[in-house]
C-alpha positions as CSV (number, residue, x, y, z in Angstrom):
1,M,-16.7,26.6,-4.3
2,P,-15.4,23.5,-6.1
3,L,-12.4,21.8,-4.3
4,P,-9.1,22.7,-5.7
5,E,-7.7,20.1,-7.9
6,K,-5.7,17.2,-6.0
7,T,-2.0,17.1,-6.4
8,Y,-2.3,13.2,-5.9
9,D,-4.0,10.3,-6.1
10,R,-4.3,6.9,-4.6
11,L,-3.8,3.6,-6.6
12,H,-7.4,2.7,-6.0
13,S,-9.0,5.6,-7.3
14,L,-6.7,5.3,-10.6
15,Q,-7.1,2.2,-10.7
16,K,-11.0,3.0,-11.3
17,R,-10.5,6.0,-13.0
18,W,-8.4,4.0,-15.7
19,G,-10.5,0.7,-16.0
20,L,-7.2,-1.2,-15.4
21,T,-7.0,-4.0,-13.6
22,Q,-4.6,-4.0,-10.1
23,E,-2.0,-6.4,-11.7
24,D,-1.8,-4.2,-14.7
25,V,-0.7,-1.0,-12.8
26,Y,1.2,-3.3,-10.5
27,Y,3.4,-3.9,-13.5
28,A,3.2,-0.6,-14.7
29,I,5.0,0.5,-11.4
30,E,7.4,-2.7,-10.8
31,N,8.3,-1.8,-14.4
32,G,9.5,1.4,-14.1
33,L,6.8,3.0,-16.4
34,L,4.5,4.8,-13.5
35,R,6.1,6.3,-10.7
36,V,5.0,6.1,-7.4
37,C,5.5,7.9,-3.9
38,V,5.2,8.1,-0.2
39,W,5.2,10.6,2.3
40,M,8.5,10.8,4.6
41,P,8.3,12.0,7.5
42,L,11.1,14.5,8.8
43,R,14.6,12.4,8.1
44,Y,18.1,13.3,8.4
45,M,18.9,12.2,4.4
46,E,22.3,11.5,2.3
47,R,21.6,12.4,-1.3
48,G,23.8,10.8,-3.9
49,V,23.9,8.8,-7.0
50,F,24.2,4.9,-7.4
51,E,27.7,4.1,-10.0
52,D,28.8,0.6,-10.3
53,K,26.6,0.0,-7.5
54,K,28.0,1.9,-5.1
55,F,26.6,5.4,-3.5
56,L,28.2,8.6,-4.1
57,Y,27.8,11.0,-1.9
58,I,26.3,14.8,-3.0
59,E,25.2,16.1,-0.1
60,Y,23.3,16.0,3.4
61,E,19.5,17.1,3.4
62,H,16.5,17.8,5.7
63,K,13.8,16.0,4.1
64,E,9.6,15.9,4.8
65,G,7.4,15.3,2.1
66,F,6.9,12.8,-1.0
67,I,9.4,10.8,-1.8
68,R,9.8,8.2,-4.7
69,L,9.4,4.6,-4.4
70,R,12.0,2.4,-6.0
71,P,10.2,-0.2,-9.1
72,E,12.2,-2.9,-7.1
73,D,11.1,-1.9,-3.3
74,F,7.4,-1.8,-5.0
75,H,7.9,-5.9,-6.0
76,H,8.7,-6.2,-2.0
77,I,5.5,-4.3,-1.1
78,C,3.5,-6.1,-3.4
79,S,4.6,-9.9,-2.5
80,T,4.2,-8.7,1.7
81,G,2.1,-5.5,1.9
82,C,4.6,-3.6,3.6
83,A,8.7,-2.9,3.8
84,E,11.0,-1.5,6.0
85,L,12.8,1.1,4.0
86,R,15.6,3.3,3.6
87,I,16.5,4.2,0.4
88,F,14.0,6.2,-2.2
89,G,14.3,8.0,-5.5
90,S,14.0,12.2,-5.6
91,V,11.2,13.7,-6.6
92,R,13.2,16.8,-7.9
93,Q,16.1,14.6,-9.6
94,K,14.9,11.4,-10.8
95,A,18.6,10.2,-10.9
96,H,19.3,11.1,-7.8
97,I,18.7,8.7,-4.5
98,L,18.1,9.7,-1.3
99,R,19.2,7.5,1.5
100,I,18.0,7.5,5.5
101,A,21.4,8.7,7.4
102,Y,23.1,6.2,10.0
103,E,23.9,9.3,11.9
104,P,21.9,10.5,13.9
105,P,20.6,6.9,14.4
106,Q,16.9,7.2,12.9
107,P,14.5,4.4,12.0
108,A,13.7,3.1,8.9
109,V,10.0,4.4,7.3
110,I,7.5,1.6,7.1
111,V,5.6,1.9,3.7
112,H,2.6,-0.3,3.5
113,I,1.3,-0.5,0.0
114,H,-2.2,1.8,1.0
115,D,0.2,4.7,1.5
116,L,1.6,5.1,-1.7
117,V,0.1,7.8,-4.0
118,V,0.7,8.8,-8.0
119,L,1.6,13.0,-7.9
120,R,-0.8,14.5,-10.4
121,Q,2.3,15.2,-13.1
122,D,3.6,11.5,-12.8
123,Q,-0.5,10.7,-13.5
124,L,-0.5,13.1,-16.6
125,E,2.8,11.5,-18.1
126,F,1.9,8.1,-17.8
127,E,-2.0,8.7,-19.5
128,Q,-0.2,10.7,-22.4
129,A,2.8,8.0,-22.8
130,Y,0.4,5.1,-23.1
131,G,-2.8,6.5,-24.4
132,I,-5.1,6.1,-21.3
133,A,-8.1,7.4,-21.4
134,A,-9.1,9.0,-18.0
135,A,-13.2,8.2,-18.3
136,R,-12.6,4.7,-18.9
137,A,-15.0,2.7,-17.2
138,I,-14.8,0.7,-14.4
139,C,-13.4,-3.1,-15.3
140,P,-16.0,-5.4,-13.8
141,K,-14.3,-7.5,-11.6
142,Q,-13.1,-3.6,-9.9
143,E,-17.1,-2.5,-10.3
144,K,-17.8,-5.7,-8.1
145,I,-15.3,-4.9,-5.6
146,D,-16.3,-1.4,-4.8
147,Q,-19.9,-2.4,-4.7
148,Q,-18.8,-3.5,-1.3
149,E,-18.1,-0.4,0.3
150,F,-15.4,-1.1,2.5
151,S,-13.4,1.6,4.0
152,V,-11.5,2.2,7.5
153,S,-10.5,4.9,9.4
154,A,-6.7,5.6,9.4
155,N,-6.0,3.8,12.3
156,Y,-8.1,0.5,11.6
157,H,-10.3,0.9,14.6
158,H,-13.6,1.5,12.6
159,L,-14.6,-0.1,9.6
160,T,-17.6,-0.3,7.4
161,L,-18.3,-3.2,5.1
162,N,-21.6,-3.7,3.1
163,G,-23.4,-0.8,5.0
164,E,-22.4,-2.1,8.2
165,E,-20.1,-0.7,10.6
166,Y,-17.3,-2.4,13.2
167,H,-15.7,-0.6,15.9
168,L,-12.1,-2.6,16.9
169,G,-10.0,-3.0,19.7
170,D,-6.1,-2.4,19.5
171,V,-5.2,-6.0,18.2
172,Q,-8.4,-6.6,16.4
173,A,-7.4,-3.3,14.3
174,S,-3.8,-4.5,13.6
175,I,-5.4,-7.7,12.3
176,V,-7.3,-6.3,9.8
177,Q,-5.0,-3.7,8.7
178,Q,-2.5,-6.6,8.0
179,L,-5.2,-8.2,6.4
180,H,-5.8,-5.1,4.0
181,D,-1.9,-4.7,3.3
182,A,-2.3,-8.4,1.8
183,Y,-5.6,-8.1,0.2
184,Q,-3.9,-5.4,-1.8
185,S,-0.5,-7.3,-2.7
186,R,-0.1,-10.4,-4.3
187,N,-0.2,-12.7,-1.0
188,Q,-4.3,-12.3,0.2
189,W,-4.1,-15.2,2.5
190,V,-2.3,-15.0,5.8
191,H,-1.4,-17.5,8.3
192,G,-3.1,-16.8,11.5
193,K,0.3,-17.6,13.3
194,T,1.8,-14.6,11.5
195,L,-1.5,-12.2,12.4
196,L,-1.3,-13.0,15.9
197,S,2.5,-12.4,16.1
198,G,2.0,-9.1,14.0
199,A,-0.5,-7.5,16.6
200,H,1.7,-8.6,19.4
201,S,-1.5,-10.8,20.9
202,K,-0.9,-13.9,23.3
203,A,-4.1,-15.3,21.7
204,L,-3.6,-18.9,20.6
205,R,-6.3,-18.5,17.5
206,L,-7.6,-15.9,15.9
207,R,-11.3,-16.7,16.8
208,D,-10.2,-15.6,20.4
209,V,-9.2,-12.1,19.6
210,F,-12.7,-11.4,17.6
211,K,-14.4,-13.7,20.5
212,S,-16.4,-10.2,20.8
213,K,-17.6,-10.0,17.5
214,S,-19.9,-12.7,17.0
215,D,-20.1,-12.2,12.9
216,W,-16.7,-11.8,12.6
217,N,-16.3,-14.1,9.4
218,K,-18.0,-10.9,7.8
219,I,-14.9,-9.2,8.1
220,V,-12.3,-11.8,8.0
221,A,-12.7,-15.4,5.8
222,S,-10.9,-18.3,6.3
223,N,-10.0,-21.2,4.0
224,R,-10.1,-23.5,7.1
225,R,-6.3,-24.2,7.2
226,G,-5.4,-21.9,9.1
227,Y,-5.1,-19.1,6.5
228,Y,-7.5,-15.7,6.8
229,R,-7.8,-12.9,4.3
230,L,-10.3,-10.1,4.0
231,N,-13.6,-10.8,3.4
232,L,-14.3,-9.4,-0.2
233,H,-14.2,-10.5,-3.5
234,E,-10.9,-12.4,-4.2
235,Q,-9.0,-10.1,-6.5
236,E,-8.0,-11.9,-9.8
237,A,-5.3,-14.6,-8.9
238,I,-1.4,-13.8,-9.9
239,A,1.1,-16.0,-10.7
240,A,3.9,-16.0,-8.8
């Protein structure tokens, strides 16, 4: 029995489907041409609209499910790989804003670039509006990246790269997740101190974290100046 039609797709899948470069897809999102969503865990939300840069409250509601990401927030995530957000757009009513209520106290939602999806309806509208054929060939650079067979589990403790499997500890997994976020952003290189701090590690050097992995340089590449990136084919350079 065939699987039911998907109600959403992730960015990397659509990038392949459309044969577009990462920068083309990111440009479309940043400029409001393509809408993206993220899953919102249960939160108390304030629905309203912005007028003259002021938030005008409409109603209070509980929300769990997909919620739209604003283009300006996507731009920030592109630069850093993730962001803590409290303000989103409504899926049902595009002019409405949904803001995480401050009472009761609730944490912001941490959004990673790999969390983002495009709902089926938004995908079809984008394809129709810009005449994008769904069966375009994969661009050569993306095909080269895909051939590396990189995949990770949801918690990053299990990683497969070029047919080799790796099992990672908590700190190692955190570092790989940071590097994966960076790889999908516009700043693929991350300083080792930043990675160690983000993983709450007391190690002084990144290689100390991976001392149990003699072949860790197959996973992580270094520029020998203190910066590291995921050891995949480097994405096309993008000017800041």
